[in-house]
C-alpha positions as CSV (number, residue, x, y, z in Angstrom):
1,M,100.8,9.8,148.8
2,S,103.0,6.7,148.9
3,V,103.9,5.6,152.4
4,F,102.2,4.1,155.3
5,I,104.0,3.9,159.5
6,G,103.2,1.2,161.4
7,I,103.9,1.2,165.0
8,D,103.6,-1.7,167.8
9,T,104.2,-1.8,171.1
10,S,105.1,-4.8,172.9
11,N,106.2,-6.3,175.9
12,Y,109.5,-6.7,174.6
13,T,109.9,-3.8,172.1
14,S,108.9,-0.5,171.1
15,S,108.9,-0.4,166.7
16,V,107.9,2.3,164.4
17,A,108.5,1.4,160.9
18,A,107.2,2.8,158.0
19,Y,106.4,1.3,154.4
20,D,106.7,3.0,150.6
21,S,104.5,1.5,148.5
22,K,106.0,3.4,145.1
23,S,110.1,2.0,146.1
24,E,108.8,-0.8,148.2
25,K,111.2,0.3,150.9
26,M,110.3,-0.5,154.0
27,I,112.2,1.9,156.6
28,S,112.0,0.3,160.5
29,E,113.4,1.7,163.6
30,K,112.9,0.2,167.1
31,L,114.4,-0.5,170.4
32,L,114.7,-2.7,173.3
33,L,112.9,-1.8,176.4
34,P,115.1,-2.2,178.9
35,V,115.3,-5.1,181.8
36,K,116.9,-5.3,184.9
37,E,119.9,-8.0,185.3
38,N,118.3,-11.4,186.7
39,E,115.0,-9.6,185.5
40,R,113.1,-12.7,183.6
41,G,110.8,-9.9,182.2
42,L,108.3,-6.3,182.5
43,R,105.4,-5.5,184.2
44,Q,102.8,-4.1,182.3
45,S,103.5,-0.9,184.0
46,D,106.9,-0.6,182.9
47,A,106.6,-1.7,179.8
48,V,103.6,0.4,179.3
49,F,105.9,3.9,180.7
50,L,109.0,3.0,178.9
51,H,107.1,2.9,175.4
52,V,105.9,6.4,176.7
53,R,109.5,7.4,177.0
54,Q,110.8,5.5,173.8
55,L,108.3,5.8,171.0
56,G,109.0,9.7,171.1
57,Q,112.5,9.1,169.2
58,L,111.2,6.3,166.9
59,V,108.6,8.7,165.3
60,E,110.9,11.1,164.9
61,K,113.9,9.0,163.3
62,V,111.1,7.1,160.9
63,I,109.6,10.6,159.9
64,S,112.6,12.2,159.3
65,Q,113.9,9.8,156.8
66,L,110.2,10.4,154.6
67,D,109.8,12.3,151.3
68,D,106.3,11.8,151.7
69,V,103.7,12.2,154.5
70,P,101.9,9.6,155.4
71,A,99.0,8.3,153.5
72,A,97.7,5.9,156.7
73,I,98.8,4.9,159.9
74,G,98.5,1.2,161.1
75,V,98.7,0.4,164.7
76,S,98.6,-3.2,166.6
77,V,95.8,-2.4,169.6
78,S,95.9,-6.5,171.1
79,P,98.6,-9.5,170.9
80,C,96.1,-11.7,169.1
81,D,93.1,-11.9,167.1
82,N,91.2,-13.9,169.6
83,E,87.7,-12.4,171.5
84,G,88.9,-10.6,174.5
85,S,93.5,-10.5,173.9
86,Y,94.6,-6.8,176.0
87,M,98.1,-6.2,177.5
88,P,98.3,-2.6,178.2
89,C,101.2,-1.8,176.5
90,F,99.5,-1.9,173.0
91,L,97.4,1.1,174.8
92,V,100.6,3.4,174.3
93,G,100.6,2.7,170.6
94,K,97.6,3.1,169.8
95,M,97.4,6.4,171.5
96,L,100.3,7.5,169.1
97,G,98.5,6.0,166.6
98,Q,94.7,8.2,167.0
99,A,97.3,11.1,167.7
100,L,99.5,10.8,164.6
101,S,96.0,9.8,162.3
102,A,94.3,13.4,163.3
103,A,97.6,15.3,163.3
104,Y,97.9,14.1,159.5
105,G,94.1,14.1,158.6
106,V,94.4,10.5,158.2
107,K,92.9,6.9,158.6
108,M,94.1,4.5,161.5
109,Y,93.6,0.7,161.0
110,S,94.4,-1.3,163.7
111,F,95.6,-4.9,163.3
112,S,97.1,-7.6,166.1
113,H,100.2,-8.3,167.2
114,Q,100.7,-11.8,165.9
115,R,99.0,-10.7,162.5
116,G,101.8,-7.8,162.3
117,H,105.0,-11.1,162.9
118,I,102.8,-13.2,159.9
119,A,103.1,-10.0,157.5
120,A,106.8,-9.1,158.4
121,A,108.1,-13.1,157.8
122,L,105.7,-12.9,154.5
123,F,107.4,-9.2,153.8
124,S,111.0,-10.4,154.0
125,A,110.7,-13.8,153.3
126,D,109.6,-12.3,149.7
127,C,106.1,-14.1,149.8
128,T,103.2,-12.1,150.2
129,Y,101.9,-13.3,147.5
130,L,100.4,-15.8,150.2
131,F,98.0,-13.0,151.3
132,D,95.8,-14.3,148.8
133,K,96.2,-18.0,149.7
134,P,95.8,-20.1,152.9
135,F,99.6,-21.4,154.3
136,L,100.3,-22.5,157.7
137,A,101.9,-20.3,160.3
138,L,104.2,-20.8,162.9
139,H,104.3,-17.9,165.5
140,I,107.4,-18.7,168.3
141,S,108.1,-15.9,170.6
142,G,108.4,-14.7,174.3
143,G,104.3,-14.9,174.5
144,T,103.3,-17.2,171.9
145,T,103.8,-20.1,170.5
146,D,100.6,-21.0,168.3
147,L,100.8,-23.4,165.3
148,L,98.2,-20.9,162.9
149,K,95.9,-21.7,160.1
150,V,96.1,-18.4,158.1
151,Q,93.6,-17.6,154.9
152,P,92.9,-14.0,153.0
153,D,89.9,-12.3,154.2
154,I,88.4,-9.4,152.2
155,N,87.5,-8.4,156.2
156,K,90.5,-8.1,157.8
157,I,93.2,-8.8,155.5
158,L,94.2,-12.2,157.2
159,S,91.9,-14.5,158.9
160,V,94.7,-16.4,161.8
161,S,93.4,-19.7,163.4
162,C,94.6,-21.2,165.9
163,I,95.0,-25.3,165.0
164,G,97.6,-25.6,168.1
165,K,99.7,-24.0,171.1
166,S,101.5,-24.3,174.1
167,L,100.0,-25.5,177.4
168,D,101.5,-23.8,179.9
169,L,105.1,-21.6,179.1
170,K,105.6,-20.0,175.9
171,A,109.1,-21.4,174.0
172,G,109.9,-17.8,174.3
173,Q,109.8,-17.4,178.0
174,V,111.4,-20.9,178.7
175,I,115.0,-19.6,176.6
176,D,114.5,-16.6,179.3
177,R,113.9,-18.1,182.1
178,I,116.4,-20.5,181.6
179,G,118.9,-18.1,180.8
180,V,118.7,-15.8,183.2
181,M,119.3,-18.9,185.5
182,L,122.8,-19.2,183.4
183,G,123.6,-15.0,184.6
184,L,122.3,-14.8,180.3
185,R,121.2,-11.1,180.1
186,F,117.5,-10.5,179.6
187,P,116.2,-11.6,176.5
188,C,118.4,-14.4,176.3
189,G,118.0,-15.9,172.8
190,P,120.7,-14.8,171.2
191,E,123.6,-15.3,174.5
192,L,122.1,-18.6,175.0
193,E,122.3,-20.4,171.3
194,K,125.6,-19.1,171.6
195,L,126.5,-20.9,174.6
196,S,124.5,-23.9,172.9
197,H,126.8,-23.9,169.6
198,K,130.0,-25.0,172.2
199,S,128.4,-28.5,173.2
200,D,128.4,-31.7,171.6
201,K,126.3,-33.3,173.7
202,R,123.5,-35.3,172.8
203,F,120.0,-35.6,174.8
204,K,117.3,-38.4,174.1
205,I,114.5,-36.2,173.9
206,I,110.6,-36.8,174.1
207,P,109.2,-33.7,174.0
208,S,105.3,-32.9,175.7
209,V,103.0,-33.3,172.1
210,K,99.6,-33.9,171.9
211,G,98.2,-33.5,168.5
212,M,99.4,-30.3,168.1
213,D,99.3,-28.9,171.6
214,C,102.2,-29.0,173.5
215,A,103.9,-28.5,177.1
216,L,107.1,-26.8,177.2
217,S,107.4,-26.0,180.9
218,G,109.3,-29.8,181.7
219,I,112.5,-27.9,179.3
220,E,112.7,-25.4,183.0
221,N,112.5,-28.4,185.5
222,K,115.4,-30.2,183.7
223,A,117.4,-27.1,183.8
224,K,116.5,-26.3,187.1
225,K,118.2,-30.0,187.7
226,M,120.9,-30.1,185.1
227,I,122.2,-26.9,187.3
228,D,122.1,-28.6,190.5
229,N,123.5,-31.4,189.0
230,G,126.8,-29.3,188.3
231,E,126.3,-29.6,183.6
232,S,127.7,-27.6,182.2
233,K,126.3,-23.6,180.9
234,E,126.8,-25.0,177.3
235,D,125.0,-28.4,177.4
236,I,122.1,-26.5,179.4
237,A,121.9,-24.3,176.5
238,K,121.9,-26.8,174.1
239,F,118.8,-29.3,175.9
240,C,116.5,-26.2,176.3
241,L,117.2,-25.8,172.3
242,D,117.3,-28.9,170.9
243,Y,114.1,-29.8,173.0
244,I,112.3,-26.8,171.4
245,Q,113.3,-27.4,168.4
246,V,111.7,-31.1,168.3
247,T,108.8,-30.0,170.4
248,I,108.1,-27.2,167.3
249,D,108.6,-30.1,165.0
250,K,106.6,-32.6,165.9
251,M,104.1,-30.0,166.3
252,C,104.9,-29.5,162.8
253,D,104.6,-32.6,161.3
254,A,101.1,-33.3,162.7
255,A,100.0,-30.2,161.0
256,H,101.6,-31.3,157.4
257,K,99.8,-34.6,158.1
258,Q,96.7,-32.7,158.6
259,H,96.8,-30.3,156.0
260,P,99.1,-31.5,153.3
261,D,99.1,-28.8,150.3
262,L,99.6,-25.7,152.7
263,P,103.0,-24.0,153.0
264,F,104.6,-23.2,156.2
265,V,106.1,-19.8,157.3
266,F,107.5,-19.1,160.2
267,A,107.4,-16.1,162.4
268,G,108.3,-14.4,165.6
269,G,112.2,-13.7,167.7
270,V,112.4,-17.7,168.9
271,M,112.8,-18.2,164.6
272,S,116.0,-16.4,164.8
273,N,117.6,-18.8,165.3
274,Q,119.6,-20.1,163.7
275,K,120.0,-24.2,164.5
276,I,116.5,-24.4,164.6
277,K,115.7,-22.5,161.6
278,T,118.5,-24.6,159.1
279,F,116.4,-27.9,160.7
280,L,113.4,-26.5,160.1
281,A,113.8,-25.1,156.7
282,N,115.5,-28.0,155.4
283,K,112.8,-30.6,156.4
284,Y,109.3,-28.2,155.6
285,N,110.6,-26.0,152.5
286,G,109.1,-23.1,155.3
287,N,109.5,-19.2,154.4
288,F,112.0,-17.2,157.2
289,A,111.8,-14.0,158.0
290,E,115.4,-13.1,158.6
291,P,116.5,-12.2,162.1
292,K,114.8,-8.3,162.3
293,Y,111.7,-8.9,160.7
294,S,111.6,-12.4,163.1
295,S,111.8,-10.5,166.4
296,D,109.1,-8.0,167.5
297,N,108.8,-4.9,164.4
298,A,106.6,-2.8,163.1
299,A,107.4,-3.3,159.7
300,G,104.1,-6.2,159.4
301,I,101.8,-3.4,160.1
302,A,103.4,-1.0,158.3
303,L,102.4,-3.2,155.4
304,L,99.2,-4.2,156.3
305,C,98.3,-1.1,156.6
306,K,99.1,-0.4,153.0
307,I,96.6,-3.4,152.0
308,A,94.3,-1.8,154.0
309,H,94.3,1.4,152.5
310,Q,94.9,0.2,149.1
311,I,91.1,-1.7,149.1
312,N,89.8,0.8,151.8
313,L,89.4,-1.6,154.9
314,S,86.7,-0.7,157.2
315,E,87.6,0.5,160.9
């Protein structure tokens, strides 16, 4: 048996993946959780219900494409590896993983959503050799703006330590809040990026960064003032993304000075923004996932499941 199933149930996306270690083929199916117009996200109770409604069809799609029964099941059970990290939506994936584990008579391995993002980026960027080396990772999404030091770990595959973070709003939160203010559909990242391309305005930005920590709530406050002053949607969108880019750059610069020999890996949905990606790739020679593996997905969980099974990791 060479097939490993991954399940991820974040607050934004239901996703199921399968990795075949013989062919090195990844099958990935996912569905966004539907958000009502003018809403900026979902309550956890709604997310749980939507995952329950969507996961069945995703599992059916993935299993119908398999040539073999799974050797093990991998599941994201928490947002990150910090003690006490918890969101109810991950219980849905855990329950499904336990059911598949019992049905197939195979082991289930548990991981954090964050470790799954990092693993997906390593897989997509063709740098899985970094599983055996220390590196820096920037995980930026709707729920996370974390600068991480990642090291190989015999007990967890990857040991993840947060060395910098946003002290208030997360970058993806800011993008979605401003996008909704501008009348865009949640999640707002792709549409906000398109709007920003129509502006050539230059902004003098002084980011709120201290060491490797940042604060991002100022972007939302400034955007509200810009709207009240009648500034164009295009300029507001560009200001938002420019501010996030400058903030990330300053955080990365501080990390690079402290760890000059460690390569960068960039993960999370915000890292699919082409302008930010191009800037960071040129400056830091970083490793990026392609967009479908930047946003929430179960591919990294499937890959971690394969590695855990290979080394007979204890649960």
